[in-house]
N, C-alpha and C positions, 0 to 999 in steps of 0.2 A: 228433411232437406241437410245435403253436408255441404261444406264448404272448405276450401284452400285457400290458407292467405299465405306468401311471400314477398319478402323484402330484401332489398341489395342497395344498400348506401352509392356506394362505389363500384363501378364497372371495371374493375384491375383484374392484371394477373393474378391465379389463383384464389379470386373470390368466387365463391358458388352464385351461379346466375338463379334469377327467376325460374325459367324454366327447367334446369334442372331440380330445384325445389322443389317443383308442381310433378313432375316426374316420380319423384321420389314419394311424395305424399300420395298420389293417385294408388301407389299400393296397398295405402292401409285404409283404403274406401270401402266399406262393406255392403252399401245400397246399390241399388240396380242404376239407379237415376246417374247422370252426370254430375258432378259436383260443381258447386257456384266456385268462381276463380276471378281473387282479388289479390292485386298486383301493385306493389309499392317500389318503382326503382328512384333511387336519389335520394333516398331520405333516412333519416339518421333515426336509429330507435331510444335516443334518448329523451324522447316526447311522441305523445299520440297524434300529434296535428299531421296528420296523414291523410290524403284524399280518398283512395282506398280501404284504408283501415275505418275510418269514418262512417262509409257508404256501407264497410264491413255492421256495424256496431249498428246502424239505423237497421241494419235486415233483420240484427239479430231481434232488437225490440221487438218489428214487427213482425217477430213468428215466425219466419220463413226459413230460420237454421234451427238445426238441432244439437249438430256436430261441426268442432272444428278441427283442422289436422293442420299442424303446423311441420316444419323442417327442423327446428331448433326453438326453443323457448325463446331465446333472446330474439325472433323473430317479431315478435308481439312488443317487447320492449324490452330495455334493460334497467328499469328501475324499479326497483322495488313497492315504493310507494303509485307509481303508475297503473304497475299491475294488479295492485291490489283491487283500486278502482276496478281495474278490466275484469279483473274477476269477480267482483260483485255484480257486475251485468251480466257476466256469465250464469251465475248463480240464480240470479235473480229470474233468469229468462228460461231457468234449466236447459241450459245449452253445456255439454262436456267438450273438452280438449284434448286431443292426443297429440305430443312430439312424438315426430317420426323416428328420430335419432335417441331420444333420452328414454324411451321404453317405461314410457310412464302413461296411462290413461285416467283421468278424473272421476270417471265411471264407477272406481271402484277406492275405496277407502284408503288405500296405501298409495294408489295415485294422488289422491289428493294431498297425503302430507308430503311425497316426491315433491310437489308443486313447488311450494313455497321454499323445500330444502336448495332446492336447484335454481331458484329465482334469486336467494341470499348470494350463493356464490358467482351466479351471471353478475350482480351487480359490483361484488367485490373485485371479480375480473374486470369491469368496466374503469371503478374509480384505478385499480392500480396501475392499467395501461395510460388512463389519462393524467396521473400523476408522472409516470415512467416520460411521457410524452412533455410533461412541463419542466421537470428536470432538466431532458437532455436538451429544450428548448433556451433554459437560462443560461445552462453550461456553454451554450455556443457564443452568449451573449455577452458574459461578464468580461472576456477580455476584449470587446467592443466589436467584435465581426457582426455583419451587416446579418439579421436572421433568416433571410429569404424573401421570397415575393417579389412584387413588382418596386421597383426604386420608386423613391418619392419625386417631385417636377421639379427639373434642374438636376438630376441625375443619375446616370445609369450601372450598373450592374456589372463589377469586376473584381478582379482577386488582388490579395496583393500576401506577402511574403510575410510571415510571422517571424514571433521570436524563436520558435520551434523552426523554423526551418520549411512550414508548411503554408500552403496556397489555399488561404481562407477567403470568404466572401468580405466584399467593402464595398464603397461608393466612389465613382469620380465621375467629376461635373460635365455636364453635355453642355450644346447649345442654347440649351432655354433658361443654362444658369444668369443669364445677362438679363431675363427677364423677373427672375425672381430678386435680382439685388435693384434692380429698378422699384419692382413692390414696394421691398420695405426702406428704401430710400425714400419714396414717396411717400410712404405711409406713416413714417414714422418723422416725416421732419417738417410735412403740411399737414394742413386742418381736414384734408382730403378725408372722407367716408369710404366705407367698404363698399357701398352701392356707385358709389363715383365710379370709384377704382374699379371696381367688375366694368363698368360701362367704357371707361376710357382703354383699358383691353381689348373689350369687346369691337371697339371702335376701329382699332387697328388689328385687328384680325387675328390676334394673337390667342391659338387654342386653349383650351383648361388642359385639368391633369388629365382628365379622363369622358372629357364629351368636350363640344366645338366653342360654348360659350362660358364664362366666367360667373359667379354668383358671390353675396354676401360670405355664405358656409364654407366653400371651395377658397375663399382667400384667406378666412378667419384660421382654419384648418392649417392652411400653409404657413401664416405668420407664427401660429402659435407651436411649430413642429421646431423642437433644439435641433435637430440633425444639421440645419444652416449656420447656427450659431458655434463663433469662437469662443468657448466656454471658459469661464476666467472666475476670478471669487465671488463677481456682483450675481454671476448666472450661478452660481453654487448657495446664495445666499436666496435668492430669488425662488429657485426650485424647491429650497428648503424649506423655505416659509409655508409654502401646502403640505407639509408633514410626508414627504413624498421619501421613500429610502433612497440615498444615495451608495449608489457600490461602490463607487472611487471615493480615496481619503483628498480633503481638501490640496494639499500640495499638486495635486495631479493637474486643477483648474490652472492651469497655465496660458490661456487665453489663446489656444492652437487646436484644440481637438473638438470638433462639433460633440453631438450628443443623443440619446435615445432615449427615450421617455414608453415605455413598456408596460401594458396591466390590460384591464378591460376593454379601456379606452383606447387605447394605445397614443394619443393624442393628448395637450393639455386643452382640446377645443373643448366649449362648453354652451358656448351663450351665455343668453340670457339669466340664465341659472346656475351658471358655473360656481356662485360662492355656495352654494347649497352641495356639492360634489364629494364625496370621499376621498381622497387622493392617494389614503395611507394603503392601497394594496398596489399600488405602482411601485416603478423601481427606474431610477434615472441612471445611465451607463455613460460614460465618456466612448467616443467610437473610434472604431481606429483610421478615419481621415480627417483630414482638418478640415475644420470649418470654413465658411467664406462670409459669413456674414458681423460685423462687427459687434462684440457683445451690448455697446451703449445704443446700436440701432437697434437688436434684436429686443431689447430690453424696453428701449421706448416703443417701440412696436405692440409688444405684449401689456404694458400698462395702458397702452392705449384703446387696447383689445379687453382690458378687463372690465369694462361693461360700462353705458352711458350712468349709470349709478355711482360707480365709482369717480371720487376724487384723483383723478390719476396723478403720476409725477413725468406728465410729460410736459410740463409747462404750455400746452396749448388748450385749458381749460374755456369752455363753454359756455357754462353756469356762472363761477365766483372767481375772483382774481386771487382766490387765497389756495388753488391748487397745488397738491403735491406738499404745501406747508402744513396743514392739520394732518396733526396725531393723537392716538390714544394717548391718555396720563396713565393710564394701568399697566397695557402690555406694549406700547412705543408704534403699531400697526397704525396706516393709512387710516383716515376717515372717509364712511362709503355717506351718498347723499340718500334721503326718503327720496318717496314716488308722489309727492303732495306739483301741482301744476304751480302755484304761487313759489316763487323762487325763495320769496325770505321766508315761508313758512316751510321750508325743507326741513327735514328731520336732518338731523349726522348721528349715526353708528359707528363702531370701531368695525373694519374688516374680518379682526379676530371672532367675533363673534358666530361665524359659519364656515369660514375657510381654512383653520387654524385647528390643530390638533386639540390644545387647551382651549377654548373656547373665552374668550375675553367676556368679563361681567360687567363691563364698565358701561352705565346706562347716561346717555346725555340727552341732558332736559331740554337743553340750548338750541335753538332752530338758526339756521344759516343767517338769516337776516341780521339775528343779536351779534351774534360772533362778527360780522365782517364790520358793523356800526365800530363796537368798540375797538377790535382792533383798530379799523380805519383812523378813529380818534387818537391812538396811542401813535401810529404808525406818522402821523399829519404834526404833533408834536417833535416827534423826533428828526424827522425831517426838517423841522423848521432849523432846530437845535445846530445838524449837521452842514446844515449848507454851507458853501465855501471849502469845506475839509476832505480829506482825503480820506478812501478808505482802504484797507490792505485785504486779498483775497489771499489765503494762504494755499497749496498747492496741495492734491490731496496724496494720499500715501501709493506707491504703486502698489502693481497685484501682489509682487514676491511677499512685499511687507504686509499686506493685509492679509495673505494665508498666514503667514509668521503669527501676527496678532490673534487671528483666529485659533491658531494650535495654542499657542499663549493662554488665552482665557479659557478655552477648556480643558486644559491641563488644570490652570488654578481652581475653575468652578467643580471637576471629578476629586479635588484634593478635599474641595471644604464640602462636599458631598459621601466623599469619607467620612470623615467626622460628625457629621450629621445623623448618618447611617448605622453604626456601630458606635459599642460602648470601646471605644479607645482608652487606654492608658494614657498620663500623663506623659510616658518615653514617647511613645507613637506620634502623639499630639504636638509634642515637640518637635520631632522630625517632621511633620506635615508642616509643619506654620516655617521651620527653614527653608522648605523647596516652598511653599508658596510667595516666601520673599524673595527668593533668587526669581522665582518668575515674573513676579511683579517688577523688580528690577529689570528684567528682562523685558517687561511689557512697554516699561517707561523710554528703554535706551530704543525699540521701534520707535516710539512715538517721537520721538526727539529728530528723526532722519525726516519727518514731513516738513517744517522749515527750510529744510537746508536751500534748498531753489529758492530765487527770487522772487518776492510776493509783488502780486500784481497790485498796482495802487490807482484807486480813481477818483476823481474828483467831482465831487458832488454836486450838481446843479442846481439854480432854483425851480423847484417843481411843486406846480398846483394838482394834488392828487387828485382830485373832484375832477378836474377837467380833463383827465386819462381817459383811454378806453380801456377795456377790460384787459386788452393782452402786455398794456403800457403798466397799469397796475400791478397785474401779475411781474412784470420785469423789474418793476421797481420795488414790490414788496419783499421777492425773491435776492433782491438787494441786500436788504436791510433786516429781514425775519430769517432766522435758521430754519424755527418753524412753533407752531401754536399749539400750545396740548391742552387737550379737552379734558375735563373728570368733571362726570356730572353737570352742575351749575356754575363750574371755575374755567377761568379763561387764562392759560400763561402762555405769556410769549418769549419764546428764547433770542435775542438779538445777535446779531453780528456786531454791531459798532458799540 
């Protein structure tokens, strides 16, 4: 029995239809019986998970088919690895293969030799097309234009004139942007969970992105998406901390333009296993439209979304009053919590262990209860000695100064690495050291600008720390402590007072 297999991935102009393929293949039938016909419409040749194709393989294994006719070899597969497995089944069942347009028949020795030569070139063509499409895609987004497709919730597709006077795709706010702002404000500034937020939206009849109701997953994707944020230096640091490639220089993060995160996943959404994901294949690009969500609000929401295991920096921890204060003594990143049901016995580990490019090796043997007990003891002593006095809180650097400081520190680091990596002579080292001194002086001048504004003063009232609730304890601890540094079995407290 002969069989004809036809496949068409897309029904578009100039694409050869399945019926045309079948009619062409029928001209090469040699038997008197009507051939078995197998059709797969709307399926790519990049894998073999196609219903009609699998049905044909089943019939081959049952001995129903002796010869398969196809219009062209890539109708079977575009992968030489997949094709090798297909051909193994054909040979095992003594089934021959004829390509109607490529003039080979595997019933002859020359036909078998030609078979794999043609497949190698077919795969090369597929990879070349895929690479060309990818290159074209990234060339379109590097200047910040919207790459196409449906607009995210709160936006609509639009056009804007670029620097070369061309009309290019962008995003424009629509009526749903008010809902987006409400979602960010509520989630970032209250203790509301994703589930409760979804119920709140659904109770008001607010439709979701592409469905009638909201859920935790759709909310998490929206909150993680940087298309809404006014990307500044702090957002730059947050994105960079995941090892994501950033196309724009740091001085373009002025807190105006939104961003796009592109790659295999498309967004930062990752759920409970987010810390184990590899972000190094992702690219972040500043968009050609302005953001609508303040960077501090967007970051607050994302710190909260980083998972229940993480001791985030949102100031509203539900497990410990040390929320946002615990830092790794080796790499400086935030500390996360283990999964023990007993709070006091929960293990602590560095967030750099899985999410960063250079996995942190700091093993912390202390448990949360031990850390809280020691910090509380020292904090009570400090509170006792400071009551009645006033504490000055210095204002932070401006976004422009933070960017300038980052560039200066990077320049210093690059020069130091030049000395380390090369066998530099004394003359070169002398010039490099002079340049480092200039940059260090520039860094000091930037830092001098920080206290230029009048610092805030707070008089310390009498406090009984042990009688405070969790949130009150956190507020007091954050007023006195800059950070708590953990290294193996050691605790170091950096005080603000």
